[in-house]
N, C-alpha and C positions, 0 to 999 in steps of 0.2 A: 504494500500500500504506500502510495506517495502522498505526502502532505505538502501542499503549496504554501510556502512561508513568505511569499512575496506580498508585501503590503499593497493595499489598494492605492492606485495613483490618486493624488489630490485632484479635486475637481476645480477648474477655474470657473468662477461665476462671472456673468456679464456685469458690466458697469451700468449704472443708471444713465438714462439719456440726460442731456444738459438741462432740459426744462425741469425734470424731476429733481435733479441735484440742486438747481437754483432755488426751487421751492423749499427743499430741506434746509438750505442755507438761510433763506428768508425766515423760516420758522425759528431757527436758532438765534438769528439776529434780533428778532422781535422779542423773544424771551429774554435775551441778554439786556436789551435796552428798556425793559419794563413797559413795553407797548402792548399791554395786556388785551385791550379790546381788539387791536389789529391781529394779535396772535389768535384770539378766539375766532376771528372771522375766517381763519384758514381751515377751520374744522367744518365738516359736513354737518348740516342741520337735520340730523335724524337720530333715531334711537340706537343706531348700531355703533356709534363711536365709543372708543375705549382709550383712556389715558391711564397707564398703570406703571407703578414702580414696585416690583415684587420684593419681598423680604427674603426670598430663598432662590438659589439658582435653578432649582428644579420646580419652577412655578407651575401651578395648576390653579387658575382662578376659582375653581369650584371648591378647593380644599385647603388652600394656603392663604395666609394673610399678605397684605401689601402695605407699603408706606403710603402709596397713592393708588386709589382704585376708583377712577371717575368715569361716569357715563356722560352723555351730553348735558344733562341737567346739572350734574355736579361740576362740570367744567364751567358752565355759566355762573354758578354760585361761587366757585373759586375765583374767577376773574372779577366778579363784582366785589368780592372782599378785598382782593389785591388792589383794585382801583380806588378803594377808600383811603389807602395809605396808612390805615390803622392796624399795623402789625407790630406788636411789641418786639417780636423776634427779628424784625427788619427795620430797627430804628438805631442808627441810620440805615438806609437801604443798602443792600449789597451792590457792589460793582462787579459785573460778571462778563466773562468772555468764554465762549466754548469753541472747540475745534471738532469738526467731523472729519473722519478720514477712513480709508479702507472701505468705502461704500460699495456694496455688492447687491445686485438683484438676486433675491432668493426665491421669489415667486412672482409670476406675472400672468394676468388674464387679459381679456379684451379691454377692460376699463379700469383695472387696478394693478398696482405694482407694489411689492413689498421689498423694502431696501433695509439691509442691516449695515450699520456703520459703527466703527469705534468712535468714542468721544472722550474728550477731556474738557472739563469745565473748571475754570479758575475763578474763584470767588474771593472778594475782599470785603470784609466788614469787621472792623476792629483788628482782625488778623486774617491772614490768607489761608484759604482752604482749597483743597483739590478734590474733585469728583471725577471718577472715570468709570468707563464700562462700555457696554454694547447697547446701542439703541436700535429698535426695530420700528420703522415707519411704514404704514400702509397708506397709500395715496390713491384716490379715485379720480379718474378723468370724467368730467361732465361738461355740459354745454356752458357752464359758468367757470370753466377752467379746472385747475387741480384743487382737490379738497382732501384734507387729512381725515382718515377714518379710524386710525389706530396708531398709538405711540406707546411702546413698551420700553422702559429704561431698565436695563439689567446692570446694577451697580456692582463693581468688582468686590466691594466690601458689604454687600447687602445682608449677609447672614450675621454680621457683627453689629456692634453699636454704631449708629451714625448720628450726626448732628441733625437738628431740625431742618426739614425741607420746607422752608417758608417762602419758597420762590418756585418758579417754573423750571423744572430740570429737563 
C-alpha cells in the first residue's frame, strides 16, 4: 500500500475587482474618521445584514457569544448612539487609522462577493492600541451600487481579554 504524503498545493484566490476594493477602503475610511451616518449608508437596508465580532475563533453565531452581534436595527441604534458623542469610553474620541491588505475573493455569485482581508487598526486615545485580525466583507451589487450585507471581524486576540470596543472596528 502506498501512502501519498504530498501536501495539497495552496490555492491562489482571485483579487477583488477595483470597484469592490475601493468600496472596502471607503468603509474603513468612514469608520476611521467617525463619519458614522455615511458609514451606515453603505449597508443594505434589509433584515439580512450582519455586523459581528466573535469572541472565539471557531465562531458559530447560533452557539457562541460575540463582542458585537448586530443586525440592521442594531447597526442603526449603534450609529445613533455614536452620533450623540456621549460615550464615556470615547472621551476624548479615539484617533484611528486601519490598513486592509491581502484581500482575496473567497466566494462570488451573480450579485454578491465575499472578500477576506487582513487588517491592522491603530488607535490612539490616551495611549496607543493595536487591533489586528481577519475581516470578512460580503458586498451586494444592486441598481443603487454596492451595499454591505455582512462584516465579520475575527480579532487575533478574540479569545483573550480585550479593551472596550467603543468604536466601529
